[in-house]
C-alpha positions in Angstrom: 34.7 28.4 12.6 35.3 31.9 11.2 34.2 30.9 7.7 31.0 29.4 9.1 30.0 32.5 11.2 30.6 34.5 8.2 28.3 32.6 6.1 25.5 33.0 8.6 26.3 36.7 8.8 26.0 37.0 4.9 22.9 34.9 5.0 21.2 37.3 7.5 22.2 40.3 5.4 20.8 38.8 2.2 17.6 38.1 4.0 17.3 41.5 5.5 17.8 43.0 2.1 15.3 40.8 0.5 12.8 41.9 3.2 13.4 45.5 2.4 12.9 44.9 -1.5 9.7 42.7 -1.0 6.8 42.4 1.2 7.3 41.3 4.9 7.9 37.5 5.0 5.4 35.6 7.4 7.0 34.1 10.5 5.5 30.8 9.1 8.0 31.0 6.3 10.7 30.6 8.8 9.0 27.9 10.7 10.0 29.4 14.1 13.7 29.7 13.2 16.1 32.5 12.6 17.7 32.3 9.0 20.9 31.0 10.4 19.5 28.4 12.8 17.3 27.2 9.9 20.4 26.5 7.9 21.8 24.4 10.7 18.5 22.6 11.2 18.1 21.7 7.6 21.6 20.0 7.8 20.5 18.2 10.9 17.4 16.9 9.1 19.5 15.6 6.1 21.7 13.8 8.5 18.6 12.4 10.3 17.1 11.1 7.2 20.4 9.4 6.2 20.2 7.5 9.7 16.9 5.9 9.0 17.5 2.0 8.7 14.6 1.0 6.4 15.2 -2.8 7.0 14.6 -2.2 10.9 11.0 -1.8 10.4 10.5 -5.2 9.2 12.6 -6.5 12.0 10.7 -4.8 14.5 7.2 -5.6 13.1 8.0 -9.2 12.8 9.0 -9.4 16.5 6.0 -7.5 17.8 3.6 -9.6 16.0 5.0 -13.1 16.7 2.0 -13.8 19.1 -1.5 -12.4 19.8 -1.0 -9.8 22.5 -4.3 -8.6 24.0 -3.9 -6.0 26.8 -3.4 -7.4 30.3 -1.8 -10.6 29.0 1.6 -12.2 29.4 2.2 -11.8 25.7 1.5 -8.1 25.8 4.0 -7.7 28.7 6.6 -9.5 26.5 6.0 -6.9 23.8 6.4 -4.1 26.4 9.7 -5.5 27.6 11.0 -5.7 23.9 10.0 -2.1 23.2 11.6 -0.9 26.5 14.7 -2.9 25.5 14.9 -1.1 22.1 14.4 2.3 23.4 16.9 2.0 26.3 19.6 0.7 23.9 18.8 3.8 21.8 19.7 6.0 24.7 16.3 6.9 26.0 15.3 7.2 29.5 12.4 4.6 29.8 9.6 4.7 32.4 6.7 2.3 32.8 3.3 3.9 34.0 1.1 1.1 35.4 -2.6 1.2 36.0 -5.2 -1.1 37.3 -8.1 -1.2 34.9 -11.6 -2.7 35.4 -11.6 -4.8 32.2 -11.3 -8.3 30.9 -8.4 -10.0 28.9 -10.6 -12.5 27.1 -13.9 -12.8 25.8 -14.9 -15.4 28.4 -17.3 -18.1 27.2 -19.9 -17.1 24.4 -22.2 -18.8 21.7 -24.5 -17.9 19.1 -26.9 -20.5 17.7 -30.2 -20.7 15.8 -32.8 -22.3 18.0 -35.7 -22.5 15.6 -36.7 -23.6 12.9 -33.5 -25.8 13.4 -30.8 -25.9 15.9 -27.5 -24.7 14.4 -24.4 -23.4 16.4 -22.8 -20.6 14.4 -19.0 -20.1 13.8 -17.3 -17.4 15.9 -13.8 -17.8 14.8 -11.7 -17.4 11.7 -10.8 -20.4 9.6 -7.2 -21.9 9.7 -5.7 -21.3 6.4 -2.9 -23.3 4.9 -1.5 -20.2 3.2 -1.3 -18.3 6.6 0.7 -20.3 9.5 -0.4 -17.5 11.8 -4.1 -18.6 11.6 -3.4 -21.7 13.4 -1.9 -20.1 16.5 -3.5 -21.9 19.5 -3.8 -18.6 21.6 -6.1 -17.0 19.0 -9.6 -16.5 20.4 -13.2 -16.4 19.0 -14.7 -13.1 18.1 -15.6 -11.0 21.2 -16.5 -7.5 22.3 -14.8 -6.0 25.4 -17.3 -4.5 27.8 -20.2 -6.7 26.6 -22.8 -7.3 29.1 -23.2 -11.0 30.2 -26.4 -12.9 29.6 -28.1 -15.6 27.9 -31.0 -14.7 25.8 -33.2 -16.5 23.2 -35.4 -14.3 21.2 -36.6 -13.2 17.6 -34.6 -11.0 15.4 -34.7 -7.5 14.0 -32.2 -6.1 11.4 -31.1 -2.6 12.1 -28.8 -1.8 9.1 -25.7 -0.1 10.6 -27.3 0.5 14.1 -26.8 4.3 14.0 -29.1 6.5 15.7 -30.8 7.4 12.6 -31.4 3.7 11.9 -33.0 3.0 15.1 -35.1 6.1 14.7 -36.2 4.7 11.2 -37.1 1.4 12.8 -39.3 3.3 15.1 -40.8 5.3 12.4 -41.6 2.0 10.4 -43.4 0.5 13.4 -40.6 -2.1 14.1 -40.4 -2.8 17.9 -36.9 -4.0 19.0 -38.0 -4.5 22.7 -37.0 -7.8 24.0 -35.5 -8.9 20.6 -32.0 -9.6 19.3 -30.8 -6.9 17.1 -28.4 -7.8 14.2 -26.6 -4.8 12.6 -23.7 -4.6 10.2 -20.4 -2.8 11.1 -19.7 0.7 9.9 -21.0 4.2 9.9 -20.5 4.6 13.7 -18.4 3.1 16.7 -19.7 -0.3 17.5 -20.2 0.9 21.0 -23.0 3.2 19.9 -24.7 0.3 18.3 -24.9 -1.4 21.6 -25.9 1.7 23.3 -28.8 2.4 21.0 -29.8 -1.3 20.9 -30.0 -1.2 24.8 -31.6 2.1 24.8 -34.4 0.8 22.5 -34.9 -2.3 24.7 -33.1 -4.9 22.8 -32.3 -8.1 24.6 -29.0 -8.6 22.8 -26.9 -7.5 19.8 -25.0 -9.3 17.0 -22.7 -7.2 14.8 -21.1 -8.5 11.5 -19.1 -7.1 8.7 -21.2 -7.2 5.5 -19.6 -8.3 2.2 -20.9 -5.1 0.7 -18.7 -3.1 2.9 -15.7 -5.4 3.1 -16.1 -8.8 1.5 -16.4 -10.4 -1.9 -18.2 -7.4 -3.4 -15.1 -5.4 -2.9 -12.9 -7.8 -4.6 -10.8 -11.1 -3.8 -11.2 -12.3 -0.2 -8.3 -13.5 2.1 -6.0 -15.4 1.4 -6.4 -14.6 -2.2 -7.1 -10.9 -1.6 -7.2 -8.3 1.1 -10.9 -8.3 1.8 -12.8 -10.2 4.6 -13.5 -13.8 3.8 -16.7 -15.5 5.3 -15.1 -16.3 8.5 -13.3 -12.9 9.2 -14.5 -11.1 12.3 -14.0 -7.6 13.6 -13.4 -7.6 17.3 -13.5 -4.5 19.3 -14.5 -2.6 22.4 -18.1 -1.5 23.1 -17.2 0.8 25.9 -19.5 3.9 25.5 -19.4 6.3 28.5 -19.4 10.0 28.6 -15.7 10.0 29.5 -12.6 8.4 28.3 -10.4 5.8 30.1 -11.1 3.4 32.9 -14.6 3.1 33.7 -14.3 3.2 37.4 -12.0 6.4 37.7 -13.5 9.1 35.5 -11.2 12.3 35.6 -8.7 10.5 37.7 -5.8 8.1 36.7 -6.5 4.4 37.7 -3.3 4.2 39.6 -2.3 0.7 40.9 -4.3 -0.7 43.8 -1.2 -1.7 45.6 0.6 1.7 45.2 1.1 4.4 47.7 -1.5 6.8 46.3 -5.1 5.7 46.6 -7.7 6.7 44.0 -11.5 6.7 44.8 -13.1 4.0 42.4 -16.8 4.0 41.4 -18.7 0.7 42.0 -19.4 -0.9 38.6 -23.1 -0.5 39.4 -22.7 3.2 39.2 -21.4 3.2 35.8 -23.4 3.0 32.4 -21.6 -0.2 31.2 -23.6 -2.2 28.9 -25.9 -4.9 30.4 -27.0 -6.8 27.2 -24.8 -9.5 25.7 -23.0 -8.3 22.5 -21.2 -10.5 20.1 -19.5 -10.0 16.7 -19.9 -12.6 13.9 -18.5 -13.2 10.4 -20.9 -12.8 7.5 -20.6 -16.5 6.9 -22.6 -17.0 10.1 -24.7 -13.9 9.9 -26.1 -15.1 6.5 -27.6 -18.2 8.4 -29.7 -15.6 10.4 -30.4 -13.0 7.7 -31.2 -15.5 5.0 -34.1 -17.1 7.1 -35.8 -13.8 8.0 -39.3 -13.5 6.8 -40.5 -10.0 7.5 -40.9 -7.0 5.2 -38.2 -6.1 2.9 -35.7 -3.4 4.1 -35.5 0.0 2.6 -33.2 -0.1 -0.5 -30.4 1.7 1.2 -30.4 -1.0 3.9 -29.8 -3.9 1.5 -26.4 -5.5 2.0 -24.2 -7.8 -0.1 -25.5 -11.3 0.9 -27.3 -13.1 -2.2 -31.0 -12.5 -0.8 -33.4 -9.8 0.1 -32.8 -8.4 3.5 -35.8 -8.2 5.9 -36.6 -6.1 8.8 -37.8 -9.0 11.0 -37.2 -12.5 11.5 -40.7 -13.5 12.4 -42.0 -15.7 15.1 -40.5 -18.8 13.5 -36.9 -17.7 13.7 -35.3 -17.5 17.1 -31.8 -17.1 17.9 -29.6 -17.7 21.1 -26.8 -15.2 22.2 -24.9 -16.1 25.3 -22.0 -14.0 26.7 -20.3 -14.7 30.1 -17.6 -12.0 30.4 -16.6 -11.3 34.0 -14.5 -8.3 34.6 -11.7 -7.8 37.1 -9.0 -5.3 37.8 -6.2 -5.8 35.3 -2.7 -4.3 35.3 -1.7 -2.5 32.1 1.3 -0.4 31.4 2.3 2.6 29.3 5.9 2.4 28.2 7.4 6.0 27.7 10.9 6.8 26.6 12.5 10.3 26.7 15.2 12.1 24.9 15.9 14.9 27.3 16.1 18.4 25.6 19.4 20.1 25.9 18.1 23.6 26.2 14.2 23.5 26.9 13.8 20.1 28.6 10.4 21.1 30.0 9.0 21.6 26.7 7.8 18.2 25.4 7.1 17.0 21.9 5.2 13.6 22.4 4.9 10.9 19.8 2.7 7.8 20.5 1.0 4.7 19.2 -0.7 1.9 21.3 0.9 -1.5 21.3 -1.9 -3.8 22.4 -3.8 -5.7 19.8 -6.9 -7.9 19.3 -4.7 -10.6 17.8 -1.3 -10.0 16.0 -2.1 -6.5 15.3 0.3 -6.2 12.3 -1.4 -3.2 10.7 -3.3 -2.0 13.6 -1.5 -0.9 15.7 2.0 -2.3 15.5 3.0 -1.0 12.1 2.9 2.3 14.1 4.8 0.8 17.0 7.6 -0.6 14.7 8.0 2.7 13.0 8.3 4.5 16.4 10.9 2.0 17.6 12.9 2.8 14.5 12.5 6.4 15.1 13.9 6.1 18.6 16.9 4.3 17.2 17.4 7.0 14.5 17.2 10.0 17.0 19.4 7.9 19.3 22.1 8.1 16.5 21.8 11.8 16.3 22.1 12.2 20.0 25.3 10.2 20.0 26.7 12.4 17.2 26.2 15.3 19.5 22.8 16.4 17.8 20.4 16.0 20.7 17.1 17.8 20.5 16.8 21.2 22.2 13.3 20.2 23.5 12.6 16.8 25.0 11.2 14.3 22.7 9.1 11.6 24.3 8.0 8.5 22.4 5.0 6.7 24.1 3.7 3.2 23.6 0.1 3.2 25.1 -1.6 0.0 26.5 -5.3 -1.0 26.6 -6.1 1.4 23.7 -8.3 -1.4 22.1 -10.4 -1.5 25.1 -11.4 2.1 24.9 -8.4 4.5 24.5 -7.6 3.5 28.1 -3.7 3.9 28.6 -3.2 7.2 27.0 -6.4 8.6 28.8 -5.0 7.6 32.2 -1.6 9.0 31.4 -3.2 12.4 30.6 -5.3 12.4 33.7 -2.2 11.5 35.6 -0.1 14.3 34.1 -2.9 16.6 33.4 -1.1 19.8 34.9 2.3 18.9 33.5 1.0 18.3 29.9 -0.8 21.7 30.1 2.3 23.5 30.9 4.9 21.6 28.9 3.4 19.7 26.0 4.2 21.3 22.7 2.4 18.8 20.5 1.2 15.2 20.4 1.8 13.3 17.1 -0.3 10.0 16.9 0.5 7.2 14.6 -1.9 4.4 15.5 -1.5 1.8 12.7 0.7 4.4 11.1 2.1 2.2 8.4 -0.9 0.2 7.5 -0.4 0.7 3.6 0.9 3.2 1.0 -1.6 5.9 1.1 -0.4 8.9 3.1 -2.9 11.0 5.1 -3.1 13.2 8.1 -5.6 15.1 10.5 -4.5 18.1 12.6 -5.3 20.7 14.9 -5.0 24.1 13.2 -1.6 25.2 14.4 0.2 22.2 13.1 -1.4 21.7 9.5 1.2 23.9 7.9 4.0 21.8 9.5 2.4 18.6 8.3 2.3 20.0 4.8 6.0 21.4 4.9 7.5 18.2 6.4 5.7 15.9 3.8 7.4 17.9 1.2 10.8 17.0 2.6 10.2 13.1 2.3 10.4 11.1 -0.9 7.6 8.8 -1.6 9.3 5.3 -2.3 7.1 4.1 -5.2 7.2 6.9 -7.5 9.5 9.9 -8.3 7.5 12.2 -6.2 7.7 13.6 -2.7 5.2 12.3 -0.1 3.4 15.7 -0.3 2.9 15.5 -4.2 1.8 11.8 -3.8 -0.6 12.8 -1.1 -2.2 15.7 -3.0 -2.5 13.8 -6.4 -4.2 15.9 -9.0 -5.5 18.4 -6.4 -4.0 21.9 -5.8 -3.2 20.9 -2.2 -3.8 17.7 -0.1 -6.7 17.7 2.3 -5.8 17.7 6.0 -8.7 16.3 8.1 -9.9 17.4 11.3 -9.4 15.1 14.3 -12.2 12.9 15.4 -12.3 10.0 17.9 -11.2 6.6 18.0 -7.5 6.9 19.1 -4.9 8.1 21.5 -4.9 11.9 20.6 -8.3 12.3 22.3 -7.1 12.9 25.8 -4.4 15.3 24.6 -6.5 17.5 22.2 -10.0 17.3 23.6 -9.3 17.0 27.4 -6.3 19.2 28.0 -5.8 21.1 24.9 -2.6 20.1 23.5 -2.2 20.6 19.6 -2.2 17.2 17.9 -1.8 15.4 14.7 -3.0 11.8 13.7 -1.3 10.6 10.6 0.6 7.8 8.7 0.1 5.6 5.6 -3.1 3.5 5.3 -4.4 0.9 3.1 -6.6 -2.1 2.9 -6.6 -4.1 6.3 -8.4 -7.1 7.9 -9.3 -4.8 10.7 -9.4 -6.4 14.3 -9.5 -10.0 12.8 -7.2 -12.8 13.6 -5.7 -12.5 10.1 -4.2 -9.1 10.8 -0.8 -10.9 10.9 2.8 -10.5 9.6 1.9 -12.7 6.7 -0.9 -10.3 5.8 1.3 -7.3 6.1 4.0 -8.7 3.8 1.5 -10.0 1.3 -0.9 -7.1 0.9 -0.1 -4.0 3.1 3.4 -3.2 1.9 5.3 -6.2 0.5 8.5 -4.2 -0.2 8.6 -2.8 3.3 9.5 0.8 2.2 6.7 2.7 3.9 8.1 2.2 7.4 11.2 4.1 6.9 9.2 6.8 4.8 6.7 7.4 7.6 9.6 7.3 10.2 11.3 10.1 8.1 8.2 12.2 8.3 7.5 11.5 11.9 11.1 12.3 12.8 11.2 15.6 10.8 7.9 16.8 12.6 9.4 16.1 15.9 12.8 17.6 15.3 11.4 20.6 13.6 9.2 21.2 16.7 12.0 20.5 19.0 14.6 22.7 17.6 12.9 25.9 16.7 13.7 28.9 18.7 10.0 29.8 18.6 7.4 27.0 18.6 6.3 26.9 15.0 2.6 27.0 15.4 0.7 28.4 12.5 -1.3 30.9 14.6 -3.0 32.5 11.6 -4.8 29.2 10.8 -7.0 29.6 13.8 -9.0 32.5 12.1 -8.9 30.7 8.8 -10.5 27.5 10.3 -12.8 29.2 12.7 -14.5 31.1 9.9 -15.0 27.9 7.9 -16.4 26.0 10.9 -18.9 28.6 12.0 -20.1 29.1 8.4 -20.8 25.5 8.2 -22.6 25.6 11.5 -24.8 28.5 10.6 -25.9 26.7 7.4 -26.8 23.7 9.3 -28.9 25.7 11.9 -30.6 27.7 9.3 -31.8 24.4 7.8 -34.2 23.9 10.8 -34.2 27.5 12.2 -35.2 29.9 9.3 -35.1 32.9 11.8 -31.5 32.4 13.0 -29.3 35.3 12.1 -25.9 34.2 13.0 -23.5 34.6 15.8 -22.7 38.3 16.2 -20.5 38.0 19.2 -18.3 35.3 17.7 -18.1 37.4 14.4 -16.9 40.4 16.5 -14.2 38.3 18.3 -13.0 36.8 15.0 -12.4 40.1 13.7 -10.2 41.1 16.7 -8.4 37.8 16.4 -7.6 38.6 12.7 -6.2 41.9 13.6 -4.2 40.6 16.6 -2.9 37.7 14.5 -1.5 40.1 12.0 0.3 42.1 14.8 1.8 39.0 16.1 3.0 37.7 12.7 4.9 40.7 11.9 6.4 40.9 15.4 7.6 37.3 15.1 8.8 38.0 11.5 10.9 40.9 12.6 12.4 39.3 15.7 13.3 36.0 14.0 14.9 37.8 11.1 17.0 39.9 13.4 18.1 36.9 15.4 18.4 38.9 18.7 16.1 36.9 20.9 17.7 36.1 24.2 17.1 32.7 25.8 15.0 34.3 28.5 12.8 36.0 25.7 12.5 32.7 24.0 11.2 30.9 27.0 8.6 33.7 27.6 7.4 33.7 24.1 7.0 29.8 23.9 5.3 29.8 27.4 2.7 32.1 25.9 2.4 30.0 22.7 1.7 27.0 24.7 -1.2 28.6 26.4 -3.1 29.6 23.0 -4.8 26.3 22.6 -5.9 26.3 26.3 -8.3 29.1 25.2 -10.8 26.6 24.0 -10.5 24.5 27.2 -13.7 25.1 29.0 -14.1 23.5 32.5 -17.8 23.1 32.0 -17.1 21.0 29.0 -19.9 19.6 26.8 -23.3 18.9 27.7 -23.0 15.2 26.5 -19.9 14.8 28.7 -17.9 17.3 30.7 -14.7 15.2 30.3 -14.7 16.6 26.8 -13.4 20.0 27.7 -12.4 21.4 24.3 -15.1 23.5 22.7 -13.2 23.6 19.6 -13.1 19.9 18.7 -14.6 16.7 20.0 -15.7 13.3 18.9 -19.2 12.8 17.7 -21.0 11.3 20.8 -23.5 9.6 18.4 -20.9 7.9 16.2 -17.8 7.8 18.3 -15.5 8.3 15.3 -16.5 11.3 13.4 -15.0 14.9 14.1 -17.2 17.5 15.6 -15.7 20.9 14.9 -17.4 23.4 17.4 -18.9 20.5 19.3 -21.1 22.7 21.4 -23.1 23.8 18.3 -22.9 20.5 16.5 -24.6 18.9 19.7 -27.5 21.5 19.4 -27.8 20.9 15.7 -28.2 17.2 16.3 -31.0 17.8 18.7 -32.4 20.5 16.1 -32.4 22.8 19.0 -32.0 26.7 19.1 -32.4 26.9 22.9 -28.7 27.1 23.8 -27.4 29.0 20.8 -27.2 32.3 22.5 -25.3 30.7 25.4 -22.8 29.2 22.8 -22.4 32.6 21.1 -21.2 33.9 24.3 -18.9 30.9 25.3 -17.3 30.7 21.9 -16.9 34.5 21.6 -15.3 34.4 25.2 -12.9 31.7 24.1 -11.9 33.5 20.8 -11.5 36.8 22.7 -9.2 35.0 25.2 -7.2 33.7 22.3 -7.0 37.2 20.8 -6.0 38.8 24.0 -3.2 36.3 24.5 -1.9 36.9 20.8 -1.9 40.6 21.4 -0.2 40.3 24.7 2.5 38.1 23.1 3.0 40.4 20.2 3.4 43.5 22.6 6.0 41.4 24.8 8.1 40.9 21.6 7.9 44.5 20.3 
């Protein structure tokens, strides 16, 4: 014990001497730790890495993906019970969060058929393959789109390329009227729900979507089962829920608590929502070619030509009629999030949350359950640390969300239910949706966590080379690219509604996305046959969580705010000047960023000095961290976005025209999309106020330390 303390003291003296002989070291070099505690943390992290049981990933994934398990079904409840059992056995306190959601668990009844010039029913389900026993599972369904409207329509056909906003505008420009017609569009470029939204907006009677072989089919290489690309029967399922808020359609801003629970929640009538009314169905390209190949109209623009072996046409002509029928009744369906907690030993009311959804369109081997299996292994590995007396100082929560595939519902309801608690307690949310889908690592992050992502990736070995995960990730570049968070997964509510710094990451690769073929057989054949990435990503996720959990000072990279803001505003100004040549810039924003720069430098030095000294009391640490938790909330604006006030972060949002893309400074991006300068002065004031609020908080924090 004496020797151990002496070592710590010598290390402190060495560091202090180094600081006097060189420039002041940034607080980020210490990652929120004192030199002595960093030594202990690094030992703990090595112990953690040694606890990761690589074969466990395969075991969990095989069990999770035994049967198709759509949200709200008995099969999905069985998956939830398995996960709860694993986490309880690991020593976690496990709680279920139930909600009653207005949705459907099946596609109901549906049909697509040629009517003229001949009658031909079109295939709506994947072929049974001798090579893949999972493909014959009797509970597998035809392709369907959740939240399709119901209807039975027969009409002529219009091809709309990818069905983006720009594509429908181009059709109008070319004089093609889609009113009363059936639109056929290929998947890609935007969220499928926006294809349906735009089709309905332009008056279409129905919508067919398909995966084109140019985008994921024989033009990309061998098709399943010989390769990892879509074969001619592969169908991408998916929700088309497209509202200006996330979660249950009937309870915007409020959790859809159980109808039989004590607390009652007001629900909208379905007629009061903007749910789709037209029938929408997905097809494989083997069926889509029967429609597209018979179209007789004008050839499409060159950029609209797909990979099927004929010239694509804009219209089918009067002689080609197609029937689309969907009967998809909706009802209240019970879904449940499964959340386990390792309670923090010193700061239990500061939460590090990791999550992935567990519901799937079929087996869900890559999406999402590769992430689910990894997080189950992580719960076991951290559990081993707890049993060794190495419990985290902050609470670590591992959450498995339900009904994500229907529209990011489970996590959004949880965020709405715990909105105030999350605002006060959540340090970070780390999302691993389909987090081990292949061998290519990548991540997107809010500013304050980007440095931590890169630092922790340097501490994990990549299993297929002699490089670290970081070096494999960056390739031949000077540093890897960390993306900005967009839409499409469970970080949305945390980051864009309540302002919790977030990361979405993992290993990706080729996937038969949302098809009946995304099975354990596909995973072991194409995604990661050696099953080494599960443990690798578990190490990365665990290091992220433990580094956040045990630091005296939450290791946010506060300086990154200014760096990223400058880049985002420069990009926005460039876009605005492209349509408004008289625009001069955002004067108020520029002034506030200068203040932010100055205050951040003051805080950085204050944190550096106090961490090196190691003199912080527990009370002081709590005060500092409480103030750090408030920083991201500077960008939470109660007025929210003009395209949807549920989206309250003015820093980042999903693109409301694509659903997936990341919009940085969304207030400006919306005006840019409208090519409008009307509200730019307002946004200059709103952004300047948010940045000034951030700068003021940073200065106050720095002053409280010094």
